[in-house]
N, CA, C, O and the ligand as a Tripos MOL2 file, in Angstrom:
@<TRIPOS>MOLECULE
protein
  305   303    77     0     0
PROTEIN
NO_CHARGES

@<TRIPOS>ATOM
      1 N         -34.7600    8.0860   -8.4670 N.3       1 MET1
      2 CA        -34.5500    8.9550   -7.4540 C.3       1 MET1
      3 C         -34.3590    8.4990   -6.1640 C.2       1 MET1
      4 O         -35.0920    7.6510   -5.6540 O.2       1 MET1
      5 N         -33.3000    9.0740   -5.5380 N.am      2 TYR2
      6 CA        -32.8640    8.5930   -4.0380 C.3       2 TYR2
      7 C         -33.1500    9.7120   -3.0390 C.2       2 TYR2
      8 O         -32.9720   10.8860   -3.3660 O.2       2 TYR2
      9 N         -33.5780    9.3780   -1.8620 N.am      3 SER3
     10 CA        -33.8520   10.1690   -0.8640 C.3       3 SER3
     11 C         -33.2690    9.5560    0.4970 C.2       3 SER3
     12 O         -33.2390    8.3400    0.6870 O.2       3 SER3
     13 N         -32.8250   10.4630    1.3990 N.am      4 TYR4
     14 CA        -32.3330    9.9100    2.6780 C.3       4 TYR4
     15 C         -33.5100   10.1580    3.5820 C.2       4 TYR4
     16 O         -34.2070   11.1660    3.4660 O.2       4 TYR4
     17 N         -33.7230    9.2100    4.4970 N.am      5 GLU5
     18 CA        -34.9220    9.0440    5.2780 C.3       5 GLU5
     19 C         -34.2370    8.7340    6.8440 C.2       5 GLU5
     20 O         -33.5780    7.7280    7.1050 O.2       5 GLU5
     21 N         -34.5410    9.7900    7.7680 N.am      6 CYS6
     22 CA        -34.2750    9.4270    9.1670 C.3       6 CYS6
     23 C         -35.6420    9.4270   10.0280 C.2       6 CYS6
     24 O         -36.2900   10.4370   10.3030 O.2       6 CYS6
     25 N         -35.9400    8.1720   10.3810 N.am      7 MET7
     26 CA        -37.2280    7.9750   10.9850 C.3       7 MET7
     27 C         -37.2200    8.5380   12.3520 C.2       7 MET7
     28 O         -38.2910    8.9240   12.8180 O.2       7 MET7
     29 N         -36.1190    8.6320   13.0560 N.am      8 LYS8
     30 CA        -36.0440    9.2810   14.5120 C.3       8 LYS8
     31 C         -36.3740   10.6030   14.3470 C.2       8 LYS8
     32 O         -37.1400   11.0730   15.1890 O.2       8 LYS8
     33 N         -35.8870   11.4880   13.2550 N.am      9 CYS9
     34 CA        -36.1130   12.7740   13.2870 C.3       9 CYS9
     35 C         -37.4400   13.2420   12.3310 C.2       9 CYS9
     36 O         -37.8380   14.3960   12.1700 O.2       9 CYS9
     37 N         -38.0200   11.9630   11.7290 N.am     10 GLN10
     38 CA        -39.2560   12.2260   11.0070 C.3      10 GLN10
     39 C         -38.7880   13.1790    9.7090 C.2      10 GLN10
     40 O         -39.6010   14.0370    9.3640 O.2      10 GLN10
     41 N         -37.8350   13.1060    9.1500 N.am     11 LEU11
     42 CA        -37.3440   13.8300    7.8260 C.3      11 LEU11
     43 C         -37.1840   13.0030    6.7630 C.2      11 LEU11
     44 O         -37.0620   11.7930    6.9590 O.2      11 LEU11
     45 N         -37.1640   13.5000    5.5740 N.am     12 THR12
     46 CA        -36.7680   12.8490    4.1460 C.3      12 THR12
     47 C         -36.0720   13.9930    3.4540 C.2      12 THR12
     48 O         -36.5850   15.1060    3.3450 O.2      12 THR12
     49 N         -34.8750   13.6700    2.9900 N.am     13 SER13
     50 CA        -34.2320   14.6740    2.1220 C.3      13 SER13
     51 C         -35.0580   14.9280    0.7360 C.2      13 SER13
     52 O         -35.9990   14.2250    0.3670 O.2      13 SER13
     53 N         -34.6000   15.9270    0.1150 N.am     14 PRO14
     54 CA        -35.2250   16.0620   -1.4250 C.3      14 PRO14
     55 C         -34.5510   15.0170   -2.0530 C.2      14 PRO14
     56 O         -33.4440   14.5480   -1.7920 O.2      14 PRO14
     57 N         -35.4950   14.6590   -3.0590 N.am     15 PRO15
     58 CA        -34.9750   13.5590   -4.0680 C.3      15 PRO15
     59 C         -33.6380   13.9970   -4.8360 C.2      15 PRO15
     60 O         -33.3970   15.1520   -5.1890 O.2      15 PRO15
     61 N         -32.7650   12.8300   -5.0480 N.am     16 SER16
     62 CA        -31.6050   13.1840   -5.7600 C.3      16 SER16
     63 C         -31.4640   12.1110   -6.9100 C.2      16 SER16
     64 O         -31.9190   10.9920   -6.6720 O.2      16 SER16
     65 N         -30.8580   12.3570   -8.1720 N.am     17 LEU17
     66 CA        -30.7790   11.3750   -9.1180 C.3      17 LEU17
     67 C         -29.6940   10.3040   -8.6570 C.2      17 LEU17
     68 O         -29.8180    9.1410   -9.0410 O.2      17 LEU17
     69 N         -28.7170   10.6510   -7.9020 N.am     18 ARG18
     70 CA        -27.7400    9.8270   -7.5240 C.3      18 ARG18
     71 C         -27.7940    9.1800   -6.1650 C.2      18 ARG18
     72 O         -28.0560    9.9110   -5.2100 O.2      18 ARG18
     73 N         -27.5770    7.8990   -5.9640 N.am     19 ARG19
     74 CA        -27.7070    7.4660   -4.4740 C.3      19 ARG19
     75 C         -26.5940    8.0170   -3.7280 C.2      19 ARG19
     76 O         -26.7110    8.2830   -2.5320 O.2      19 ARG19
     77 N         -25.5490    8.1950   -4.3540 N.am     20 SER20
     78 CA        -24.3580    8.6420   -3.3740 C.3      20 SER20
     79 C         -24.6130   10.1010   -2.9420 C.2      20 SER20
     80 O         -24.1170   10.4990   -1.8880 O.2      20 SER20
     81 N         -25.3600   10.9100   -3.7050 N.am     21 ARG21
     82 CA        -25.8440   12.2360   -3.0190 C.3      21 ARG21
     83 C         -26.6940   12.0100   -2.0150 C.2      21 ARG21
     84 O         -26.5100   12.7910   -1.0810 O.2      21 ARG21
     85 N         -27.7380   11.0750   -1.8140 N.am     22 ALA22
     86 CA        -28.6670   10.7080   -0.7310 C.3      22 ALA22
     87 C         -27.7150   10.3860    0.3760 C.2      22 ALA22
     88 O         -27.8690   10.9030    1.4830 O.2      22 ALA22
     89 N         -26.7170    9.5360    0.1210 N.am     23 GLU23
     90 CA        -25.8170    9.0130    1.1670 C.3      23 GLU23
     91 C         -25.1190   10.1210    1.8070 C.2      23 GLU23
     92 O         -24.8950   10.0740    3.0160 O.2      23 GLU23
     93 N         -24.7110   11.2450    1.0020 N.am     24 GLU24
     94 CA        -23.8820   12.2210    1.5400 C.3      24 GLU24
     95 C         -24.6890   12.9940    2.4120 C.2      24 GLU24
     96 O         -24.2800   13.2870    3.5350 O.2      24 GLU24
     97 N         -25.8260   13.3570    1.9850 N.am     25 ILE25
     98 CA        -27.0260   14.0760    2.7130 C.3      25 ILE25
     99 C         -27.0470   13.3770    4.0970 C.2      25 ILE25
    100 O         -26.8740   13.9630    5.1650 O.2      25 ILE25
    101 N         -27.2790   12.0610    3.9470 N.am     26 GLY26
    102 CA        -27.4450   11.1060    5.2420 C.3      26 GLY26
    103 C         -26.0830   11.3790    6.1490 C.2      26 GLY26
    104 O         -26.1980   11.5510    7.3630 O.2      26 GLY26
    105 N         -25.0710   11.4030    5.6400 N.am     27 ALA27
    106 CA        -23.8130   11.4610    6.2920 C.3      27 ALA27
    107 C         -23.7010   12.8350    7.0850 C.2      27 ALA27
    108 O         -23.1740   12.8570    8.1970 O.2      27 ALA27
    109 N         -24.1590   13.8700    6.5420 N.am     28 VAL28
    110 CA        -24.1650   15.3180    6.9060 C.3      28 VAL28
    111 C         -24.9800   15.2400    8.2150 C.2      28 VAL28
    112 O         -24.5510   15.5690    9.3210 O.2      28 VAL28
    113 N         -26.3360   14.7140    7.9150 N.am     29 HIS29
    114 CA        -27.3620   14.8120    8.8660 C.3      29 HIS29
    115 C         -27.0010   14.0250   10.1770 C.2      29 HIS29
    116 O         -27.2330   14.5310   11.2750 O.2      29 HIS29
    117 N         -26.4090   12.7350   10.0480 N.am     30 ARG30
    118 CA        -25.7930   12.1110   11.0800 C.3      30 ARG30
    119 C         -24.7420   12.8770   11.9270 C.2      30 ARG30
    120 O         -24.6890   12.8240   13.1560 O.2      30 ARG30
    121 N         -24.0550   13.4700   11.2680 N.am     31 ASP31
    122 CA        -22.8110   14.2470   11.9400 C.3      31 ASP31
    123 C         -23.4730   15.5270   12.7360 C.2      31 ASP31
    124 O         -23.0070   15.9230   13.8040 O.2      31 ASP31
    125 N         -24.5050   16.0720   12.1580 N.am     32 ARG32
    126 CA        -24.9880   17.3510   12.7490 C.3      32 ARG32
    127 C         -26.0950   16.9030   13.8150 C.2      32 ARG32
    128 O         -26.1320   17.5140   14.8830 O.2      32 ARG32
    129 N         -26.9480   15.9220   13.5870 N.am     33 ALA33
    130 CA        -28.0280   15.7660   14.4820 C.3      33 ALA33
    131 C         -27.8640   14.6020   15.3520 C.2      33 ALA33
    132 O         -28.5850   14.4770   16.3410 O.2      33 ALA33
    133 N         -26.9040   13.6820   15.0350 N.am     34 HIS34
    134 CA        -26.6860   12.3800   16.0200 C.3      34 HIS34
    135 C         -25.1760   12.3280   16.2170 C.2      34 HIS34
    136 O         -24.6760   11.2490   16.5340 O.2      34 HIS34
    137 N         -24.5720   13.1760   16.0890 N.am     35 GLU35
    138 CA        -23.0980   13.1560   16.4920 C.3      35 GLU35
    139 C         -22.4100   12.0150   15.7180 C.2      35 GLU35
    140 O         -21.5630   11.3270   16.2880 O.2      35 GLU35
    141 N         -22.7330   11.8080   14.5080 N.am     36 GLY36
    142 CA        -21.9360   10.6450   13.8030 C.3      36 GLY36
    143 C         -22.6200    9.3120   14.1260 C.2      36 GLY36
    144 O         -22.2920    8.3720   13.4020 O.2      36 GLY36
    145 N         -23.3720    9.1120   14.9370 N.am     37 MET37
    146 CA        -23.9580    7.7700   15.2110 C.3      37 MET37
    147 C         -25.1450    7.6620   14.1550 C.2      37 MET37
    148 O         -25.6610    8.6350   13.6050 O.2      37 MET37
    149 N         -25.5270    6.2290   13.9400 N.am     38 HIS38
    150 CA        -26.4810    5.7340   12.9650 C.3      38 HIS38
    151 C         -27.8940    5.5730   13.7800 C.2      38 HIS38
    152 O         -28.0770    4.6260   14.5460 O.2      38 HIS38
    153 N         -28.8010    6.5110   13.5610 N.am     39 PRO39
    154 CA        -29.9450    6.3530   14.1330 C.3      39 PRO39
    155 C         -30.8390    5.2230   13.6040 C.2      39 PRO39
    156 O         -30.8850    5.0510   12.3860 O.2      39 PRO39
    157 N         -31.5730    4.4180   14.4520 N.am     40 LYS40
    158 CA        -32.3040    3.3110   13.9810 C.3      40 LYS40
    159 C         -33.4190    3.8900   13.0620 C.2      40 LYS40
    160 O         -34.0030    4.9430   13.3170 O.2      40 LYS40
    161 N         -33.6720    3.0970   11.9460 N.am     41 GLY41
    162 CA        -34.5780    3.5200   10.9770 C.3      41 GLY41
    163 C         -34.1900    4.4090    9.9250 C.2      41 GLY41
    164 O         -35.0520    4.9350    9.2210 O.2      41 GLY41
    165 N         -32.9100    4.6340    9.7460 N.am     42 GLU42
    166 CA        -32.4550    5.4790    8.7050 C.3      42 GLU42
    167 C         -32.2870    4.6730    7.3180 C.2      42 GLU42
    168 O         -31.7630    3.5620    7.2390 O.2      42 GLU42
    169 N         -32.7310    5.2950    6.4050 N.am     43 SER43
    170 CA        -32.6420    4.4790    5.1660 C.3      43 SER43
    171 C         -32.4430    5.3730    3.8900 C.2      43 SER43
    172 O         -32.5160    6.5980    3.9860 O.2      43 SER43
    173 N         -32.2090    4.7920    2.7780 N.am     44 ILE44
    174 CA        -32.2540    5.3890    1.4570 C.3      44 ILE44
    175 C         -33.4120    4.9390    0.6940 C.2      44 ILE44
    176 O         -33.5290    3.7710    0.3240 O.2      44 ILE44
    177 N         -34.2660    5.8490    0.4550 N.am     45 LEU45
    178 CA        -35.4570    5.5790   -0.2880 C.3      45 LEU45
    179 C         -35.3030    5.4880   -1.7700 C.2      45 LEU45
    180 O         -34.6410    6.3990   -2.2660 O.2      45 LEU45
    181 N         -35.7250    4.6750   -2.4980 N.am     46 ILE46
    182 CA        -35.5750    4.5630   -4.0530 C.3      46 ILE46
    183 C         -37.1470    4.8040   -4.5230 C.2      46 ILE46
    184 O         -38.1190    4.1840   -4.0920 O.2      46 ILE46
    185 N         -37.1500    5.8140   -5.4730 N.am     47 ASP47
    186 CA        -38.4700    6.1010   -6.1160 C.3      47 ASP47
    187 C         -38.1710    6.2460   -7.6000 C.2      47 ASP47
    188 O         -37.8960    7.3050   -8.1650 O.2      47 ASP47
    189 N         -38.2720    4.9080   -8.2190 N.am     48 SER48
    190 CA        -37.9330    4.9060   -9.5750 C.3      48 SER48
    191 C         -39.0520    5.2540  -10.4670 C.2      48 SER48
    192 O         -38.8670    5.1290  -11.6780 O.2      48 SER48
    193 N         -40.3290    5.7280   -9.9760 N.am     49 ALA49
    194 CA        -41.2810    6.0760  -10.6960 C.3      49 ALA49
    195 C         -41.3510    7.5340  -10.8550 C.2      49 ALA49
    196 O         -41.9880    7.9270  -11.8330 O.2      49 ALA49
    197 N         -40.8010    8.4440  -10.0560 N.am     50 ARG50
    198 CA        -40.8730    9.7660   -9.9790 C.3      50 ARG50
    199 C         -40.0500   10.3030  -11.2870 C.2      50 ARG50
    200 O         -38.9340    9.8880  -11.6010 O.2      50 ARG50
    201 N         -40.7340   11.2180  -11.9380 N.am     51 ILE51
    202 CA        -40.1850   11.9090  -13.1850 C.3      51 ILE51
    203 C         -39.2820   13.0240  -12.5360 C.2      51 ILE51
    204 O         -39.6700   13.7190  -11.5970 O.2      51 ILE51
    205 N         -38.0590   13.1290  -13.1140 N.am     52 PRO52
    206 CA        -37.1270   14.2480  -12.6720 C.3      52 PRO52
    207 C         -37.8370   15.6150  -12.9480 C.2      52 PRO52
    208 O         -38.6290   15.7280  -13.8840 O.2      52 PRO52
    209 N         -37.5380   16.6300  -12.1230 N.am     53 GLN53
    210 CA        -38.2460   17.9100  -12.1660 C.3      53 GLN53
    211 C         -37.0160   18.9990  -12.4110 C.2      53 GLN53
    212 O         -35.8990   18.8110  -11.9300 O.2      53 GLN53
    213 N         -37.3520   20.1620  -13.2160 N.am     54 GLY54
    214 CA        -36.4620   21.0290  -13.6480 C.3      54 GLY54
    215 C         -35.0850   20.8780  -13.7200 C.2      54 GLY54
    216 O         -34.7190   20.1620  -14.6520 O.2      54 GLY54
    217 N         -34.1360   21.3800  -12.9530 N.am     55 ARG55
    218 CA        -32.6270   21.1660  -13.1230 C.3      55 ARG55
    219 C         -32.2790   19.7230  -12.7890 C.2      55 ARG55
    220 O         -31.0890   19.4110  -12.7520 O.2      55 ARG55
    221 N         -33.2250   18.8170  -12.5420 N.am     56 GLU56
    222 CA        -32.8360   17.3620  -12.2590 C.3      56 GLU56
    223 C         -32.7390   16.7750  -13.5940 C.2      56 GLU56
    224 O         -32.2680   15.6390  -13.6530 O.2      56 GLU56
    225 N         -33.1100   17.3610  -14.6940 N.am     57 TRP57
    226 CA        -33.0670   16.8760  -15.9580 C.3      57 TRP57
    227 C         -31.6750   17.1380  -16.6200 C.2      57 TRP57
    228 O         -31.4090   16.4600  -17.6130 O.2      57 TRP57
    229 N         -30.7630   18.0460  -16.1790 N.am     58 ARG58
    230 CA        -29.4610   18.1670  -16.6070 C.3      58 ARG58
    231 C         -28.6090   16.9700  -16.8020 C.2      58 ARG58
    232 O         -28.0290   16.7790  -17.8710 O.2      58 ARG58
    233 N         -28.5130   16.0880  -15.7070 N.am     59 PRO59
    234 CA        -27.7740   15.1000  -16.0640 C.3      59 PRO59
    235 C         -28.2390   14.0140  -16.9490 C.2      59 PRO59
    236 O         -27.4520   13.2540  -17.5120 O.2      59 PRO59
    237 N         -29.5520   13.9430  -17.0730 N.am     60 VAL60
    238 CA        -30.0530   12.9500  -17.8860 C.3      60 VAL60
    239 C         -29.8620   13.5730  -19.4170 C.2      60 VAL60
    240 O         -29.6050   12.8050  -20.3450 O.2      60 VAL60
    241 N         -29.9890   14.8780  -19.6160 N.am     61 LEU61
    242 CA        -29.8310   15.4030  -20.9020 C.3      61 LEU61
    243 C         -28.3740   15.2180  -21.4400 C.2      61 LEU61
    244 O         -28.0930   14.9730  -22.6130 O.2      61 LEU61
    245 N         -27.4480   15.3790  -20.3580 N.am     62 PHE62
    246 CA        -26.0770   15.4070  -20.6260 C.3      62 PHE62
    247 C         -25.6120   13.9030  -21.1550 C.2      62 PHE62
    248 O         -24.7530   13.8030  -22.0310 O.2      62 PHE62
    249 N         -26.1720   12.8700  -20.6260 N.am     63 VAL63
    250 CA        -26.0570   11.5850  -20.9840 C.3      63 VAL63
    251 C         -26.5650   11.2590  -22.5150 C.2      63 VAL63
    252 O         -25.9310   10.6750  -23.3930 O.2      63 VAL63
    253 N         -27.7740   11.7590  -22.5720 N.am     64 VAL64
    254 CA        -28.4140   11.7770  -23.9620 C.3      64 VAL64
    255 C         -27.4910   12.4380  -25.1140 C.2      64 VAL64
    256 O         -27.2960   11.9150  -26.2120 O.2      64 VAL64
    257 N         -27.0170   13.5300  -24.7350 N.am     65 ALA65
    258 CA        -26.0310   14.3360  -25.6340 C.3      65 ALA65
    259 C         -24.8560   13.2980  -26.0100 C.2      65 ALA65
    260 O         -24.5510   12.9750  -27.1580 O.2      65 ALA65
    261 N         -24.3810   12.9350  -25.0670 N.am     66 ILE66
    262 CA        -23.0240   11.8960  -25.3620 C.3      66 ILE66
    263 C         -23.4120   10.9270  -26.0760 C.2      66 ILE66
    264 O         -22.7430   10.6850  -27.0800 O.2      66 ILE66
    265 N         -24.4530   10.1920  -25.8160 N.am     67 ILE67
    266 CA        -24.9390    8.9130  -26.6860 C.3      67 ILE67
    267 C         -25.2390    9.3490  -28.0640 C.2      67 ILE67
    268 O         -25.0030    8.5740  -28.9910 O.2      67 ILE67
    269 N         -25.7900   10.6390  -28.3070 N.am     68 LEU68
    270 CA        -26.1350   11.0260  -29.7870 C.3      68 LEU68
    271 C         -24.8330   11.4480  -30.2850 C.2      68 LEU68
    272 O         -24.5330   11.0520  -31.4120 O.2      68 LEU68
    273 N         -24.0920   12.1010  -29.7210 N.am     69 ALA69
    274 CA        -22.6470   12.4610  -30.1920 C.3      69 ALA69
    275 C         -21.9310   11.1560  -30.7270 C.2      69 ALA69
    276 O         -21.3890   11.1190  -31.8320 O.2      69 ALA69
    277 N         -21.9680   10.2520  -29.9850 N.am     70 ALA70
    278 CA        -21.3190    8.8220  -30.3640 C.3      70 ALA70
    279 C         -21.8930    8.3550  -31.4460 C.2      70 ALA70
    280 O         -21.2170    8.0000  -32.4110 O.2      70 ALA70
    281 N         -23.2660    8.2920  -31.4300 N.am     71 LEU71
    282 CA        -24.1180    7.6570  -32.6510 C.3      71 LEU71
    283 C         -23.5780    8.4970  -33.8630 C.2      71 LEU71
    284 O         -23.0670    7.9290  -34.8270 O.2      71 LEU71
    285 N         -23.7010    9.8450  -33.7950 N.am     72 LEU72
    286 CA        -23.5150   10.6220  -35.0830 C.3      72 LEU72
    287 C         -21.9040   10.5600  -35.4730 C.2      72 LEU72
    288 O         -21.6080   10.6810  -36.6620 O.2      72 LEU72
    289 N         -21.0660   10.4090  -34.6770 N.am     73 SER73
    290 CA        -19.7300   10.2730  -35.0260 C.3      73 SER73
    291 C         -19.5020    8.8980  -35.8110 C.2      73 SER73
    292 O         -18.5180    8.7140  -36.5270 O.2      73 SER73
    293 N         -20.2910    8.1550  -35.6480 N.am     74 LYS74
    294 CA        -20.3020    6.7480  -36.3600 C.3      74 LYS74
    295 C         -20.9060    6.7080  -37.7510 C.2      74 LYS74
    296 O         -20.4240    6.0910  -38.7010 O.2      74 LYS74
    297 N         -22.0910    7.4840  -37.7650 N.am     75 VAL75
    298 CA        -22.6910    7.7600  -38.8590 C.3      75 VAL75
    299 C         -22.0380    8.6840  -40.0290 C.2      75 VAL75
    300 O         -22.1880    8.4260  -41.2230 O.2      75 VAL75
    301 N         -21.2970    9.7900  -39.5380 N.am     76 PHE76
    302 CA        -20.6400   10.8350  -40.4970 C.3      76 PHE76
    303 C         -19.1930   10.5510  -40.5540 C.2      76 PHE76
    304 O         -18.4540   11.2460  -41.2500 O.2      76 PHE76
    305 ZN        -32.1440   12.1110   12.5180 Zn       77 ZN77
@<TRIPOS>BOND
     1     1     2 1
     2     2     3 1
     3     3     4 2
     4     3     5 am
     5     5     6 1
     6     6     7 1
     7     7     8 2
     8     7     9 am
     9     9    10 1
    10    10    11 1
    11    11    12 2
    12    11    13 am
    13    13    14 1
    14    14    15 1
    15    15    16 2
    16    15    17 am
    17    17    18 1
    18    18    19 1
    19    19    20 2
    20    19    21 am
    21    21    22 1
    22    22    23 1
    23    23    24 2
    24    23    25 am
    25    25    26 1
    26    26    27 1
    27    27    28 2
    28    27    29 am
    29    29    30 1
    30    30    31 1
    31    31    32 2
    32    31    33 am
    33    33    34 1
    34    34    35 1
    35    35    36 2
    36    35    37 am
    37    37    38 1
    38    38    39 1
    39    39    40 2
    40    39    41 am
    41    41    42 1
    42    42    43 1
    43    43    44 2
    44    43    45 am
    45    45    46 1
    46    46    47 1
    47    47    48 2
    48    47    49 am
    49    49    50 1
    50    50    51 1
    51    51    52 2
    52    51    53 am
    53    53    54 1
    54    54    55 1
    55    55    56 2
    56    55    57 am
    57    57    58 1
    58    58    59 1
    59    59    60 2
    60    59    61 am
    61    61    62 1
    62    62    63 1
    63    63    64 2
    64    63    65 am
    65    65    66 1
    66    66    67 1
    67    67    68 2
    68    67    69 am
    69    69    70 1
    70    70    71 1
    71    71    72 2
    72    71    73 am
    73    73    74 1
    74    74    75 1
    75    75    76 2
    76    75    77 am
    77    77    78 1
    78    78    79 1
    79    79    80 2
    80    79    81 am
    81    81    82 1
    82    82    83 1
    83    83    84 2
    84    83    85 am
    85    85    86 1
    86    86    87 1
    87    87    88 2
    88    87    89 am
    89    89    90 1
    90    90    91 1
    91    91    92 2
    92    91    93 am
    93    93    94 1
    94    94    95 1
    95    95    96 2
    96    95    97 am
    97    97    98 1
    98    98    99 1
    99    99   100 2
   100    99   101 am
   101   101   102 1
   102   102   103 1
   103   103   104 2
   104   103   105 am
   105   105   106 1
   106   106   107 1
   107   107   108 2
   108   107   109 am
   109   109   110 1
   110   110   111 1
   111   111   112 2
   112   111   113 am
   113   113   114 1
   114   114   115 1
   115   115   116 2
   116   115   117 am
   117   117   118 1
   118   118   119 1
   119   119   120 2
   120   119   121 am
   121   121   122 1
   122   122   123 1
   123   123   124 2
   124   123   125 am
   125   125   126 1
   126   126   127 1
   127   127   128 2
   128   127   129 am
   129   129   130 1
   130   130   131 1
   131   131   132 2
   132   131   133 am
   133   133   134 1
   134   134   135 1
   135   135   136 2
   136   135   137 am
   137   137   138 1
   138   138   139 1
   139   139   140 2
   140   139   141 am
   141   141   142 1
   142   142   143 1
   143   143   144 2
   144   143   145 am
   145   145   146 1
   146   146   147 1
   147   147   148 2
   148   147   149 am
   149   149   150 1
   150   150   151 1
   151   151   152 2
   152   151   153 am
   153   153   154 1
   154   154   155 1
   155   155   156 2
   156   155   157 am
   157   157   158 1
   158   158   159 1
   159   159   160 2
   160   159   161 am
   161   161   162 1
   162   162   163 1
   163   163   164 2
   164   163   165 am
   165   165   166 1
   166   166   167 1
   167   167   168 2
   168   167   169 am
   169   169   170 1
   170   170   171 1
   171   171   172 2
   172   171   173 am
   173   173   174 1
   174   174   175 1
   175   175   176 2
   176   175   177 am
   177   177   178 1
   178   178   179 1
   179   179   180 2
   180   179   181 am
   181   181   182 1
   182   182   183 1
   183   183   184 2
   184   183   185 am
   185   185   186 1
   186   186   187 1
   187   187   188 2
   188   187   189 am
   189   189   190 1
   190   190   191 1
   191   191   192 2
   192   191   193 am
   193   193   194 1
   194   194   195 1
   195   195   196 2
   196   195   197 am
   197   197   198 1
   198   198   199 1
   199   199   200 2
   200   199   201 am
   201   201   202 1
   202   202   203 1
   203   203   204 2
   204   203   205 am
   205   205   206 1
   206   206   207 1
   207   207   208 2
   208   207   209 am
   209   209   210 1
   210   210   211 1
   211   211   212 2
   212   211   213 am
   213   213   214 1
   214   214   215 1
   215   215   216 2
   216   215   217 am
   217   217   218 1
   218   218   219 1
   219   219   220 2
   220   219   221 am
   221   221   222 1
   222   222   223 1
   223   223   224 2
   224   223   225 am
   225   225   226 1
   226   226   227 1
   227   227   228 2
   228   227   229 am
   229   229   230 1
   230   230   231 1
   231   231   232 2
   232   231   233 am
   233   233   234 1
   234   234   235 1
   235   235   236 2
   236   235   237 am
   237   237   238 1
   238   238   239 1
   239   239   240 2
   240   239   241 am
   241   241   242 1
   242   242   243 1
   243   243   244 2
   244   243   245 am
   245   245   246 1
   246   246   247 1
   247   247   248 2
   248   247   249 am
   249   249   250 1
   250   250   251 1
   251   251   252 2
   252   251   253 am
   253   253   254 1
   254   254   255 1
   255   255   256 2
   256   255   257 am
   257   257   258 1
   258   258   259 1
   259   259   260 2
   260   259   261 am
   261   261   262 1
   262   262   263 1
   263   263   264 2
   264   263   265 am
   265   265   266 1
   266   266   267 1
   267   267   268 2
   268   267   269 am
   269   269   270 1
   270   270   271 1
   271   271   272 2
   272   271   273 am
   273   273   274 1
   274   274   275 1
   275   275   276 2
   276   275   277 am
   277   277   278 1
   278   278   279 1
   279   279   280 2
   280   279   281 am
   281   281   282 1
   282   282   283 1
   283   283   284 2
   284   283   285 am
   285   285   286 1
   286   286   287 1
   287   287   288 2
   288   287   289 am
   289   289   290 1
   290   290   291 1
   291   291   292 2
   292   291   293 am
   293   293   294 1
   294   294   295 1
   295   295   296 2
   296   295   297 am
   297   297   298 1
   298   298   299 1
   299   299   300 2
   300   299   301 am
   301   301   302 1
   302   302   303 1
   303   303   304 2
@<TRIPOS>SUBSTRUCTURE
     1 MET1         2 RESIDUE 1 A MET
     2 TYR2         6 RESIDUE 1 A TYR
     3 SER3        10 RESIDUE 1 A SER
     4 TYR4        14 RESIDUE 1 A TYR
     5 GLU5        18 RESIDUE 1 A GLU
     6 CYS6        22 RESIDUE 1 A CYS
     7 MET7        26 RESIDUE 1 A MET
     8 LYS8        30 RESIDUE 1 A LYS
     9 CYS9        34 RESIDUE 1 A CYS
    10 GLN10       38 RESIDUE 1 A GLN
    11 LEU11       42 RESIDUE 1 A LEU
    12 THR12       46 RESIDUE 1 A THR
    13 SER13       50 RESIDUE 1 A SER
    14 PRO14       54 RESIDUE 1 A PRO
    15 PRO15       58 RESIDUE 1 A PRO
    16 SER16       62 RESIDUE 1 A SER
    17 LEU17       66 RESIDUE 1 A LEU
    18 ARG18       70 RESIDUE 1 A ARG
    19 ARG19       74 RESIDUE 1 A ARG
    20 SER20       78 RESIDUE 1 A SER
    21 ARG21       82 RESIDUE 1 A ARG
    22 ALA22       86 RESIDUE 1 A ALA
    23 GLU23       90 RESIDUE 1 A GLU
    24 GLU24       94 RESIDUE 1 A GLU
    25 ILE25       98 RESIDUE 1 A ILE
    26 GLY26      102 RESIDUE 1 A GLY
    27 ALA27      106 RESIDUE 1 A ALA
    28 VAL28      110 RESIDUE 1 A VAL
    29 HIS29      114 RESIDUE 1 A HIS
    30 ARG30      118 RESIDUE 1 A ARG
    31 ASP31      122 RESIDUE 1 A ASP
    32 ARG32      126 RESIDUE 1 A ARG
    33 ALA33      130 RESIDUE 1 A ALA
    34 HIS34      134 RESIDUE 1 A HIS
    35 GLU35      138 RESIDUE 1 A GLU
    36 GLY36      142 RESIDUE 1 A GLY
    37 MET37      146 RESIDUE 1 A MET
    38 HIS38      150 RESIDUE 1 A HIS
    39 PRO39      154 RESIDUE 1 A PRO
    40 LYS40      158 RESIDUE 1 A LYS
    41 GLY41      162 RESIDUE 1 A GLY
    42 GLU42      166 RESIDUE 1 A GLU
    43 SER43      170 RESIDUE 1 A SER
    44 ILE44      174 RESIDUE 1 A ILE
    45 LEU45      178 RESIDUE 1 A LEU
    46 ILE46      182 RESIDUE 1 A ILE
    47 ASP47      186 RESIDUE 1 A ASP
    48 SER48      190 RESIDUE 1 A SER
    49 ALA49      194 RESIDUE 1 A ALA
    50 ARG50      198 RESIDUE 1 A ARG
    51 ILE51      202 RESIDUE 1 A ILE
    52 PRO52      206 RESIDUE 1 A PRO
    53 GLN53      210 RESIDUE 1 A GLN
    54 GLY54      214 RESIDUE 1 A GLY
    55 ARG55      218 RESIDUE 1 A ARG
    56 GLU56      222 RESIDUE 1 A GLU
    57 TRP57      226 RESIDUE 1 A TRP
    58 ARG58      230 RESIDUE 1 A ARG
    59 PRO59      234 RESIDUE 1 A PRO
    60 VAL60      238 RESIDUE 1 A VAL
    61 LEU61      242 RESIDUE 1 A LEU
    62 PHE62      246 RESIDUE 1 A PHE
    63 VAL63      250 RESIDUE 1 A VAL
    64 VAL64      254 RESIDUE 1 A VAL
    65 ALA65      258 RESIDUE 1 A ALA
    66 ILE66      262 RESIDUE 1 A ILE
    67 ILE67      266 RESIDUE 1 A ILE
    68 LEU68      270 RESIDUE 1 A LEU
    69 ALA69      274 RESIDUE 1 A ALA
    70 ALA70      278 RESIDUE 1 A ALA
    71 LEU71      282 RESIDUE 1 A LEU
    72 LEU72      286 RESIDUE 1 A LEU
    73 SER73      290 RESIDUE 1 A SER
    74 LYS74      294 RESIDUE 1 A LYS
    75 VAL75      298 RESIDUE 1 A VAL
    76 PHE76      302 RESIDUE 1 A PHE
    77 ZN77       305 GROUP 0 **** ****
């Protein structure tokens, strides 16, 4: 899971499965709060131990379904 963090504003975005999503959130925050400038202390946090919650499972299930379909197509 990835989150954008801005130390200057003391905020952390909600976690995202994709790093690119956290980076998008950071870009929007920079544009709105810092006029496009990069504040000191901003970063992308990585929490690999966090288990996805609720709707966050959708992309995981999608990938599992594709893998299962590929395996089943080879068996039958
Ligand atoms: Zn900020």
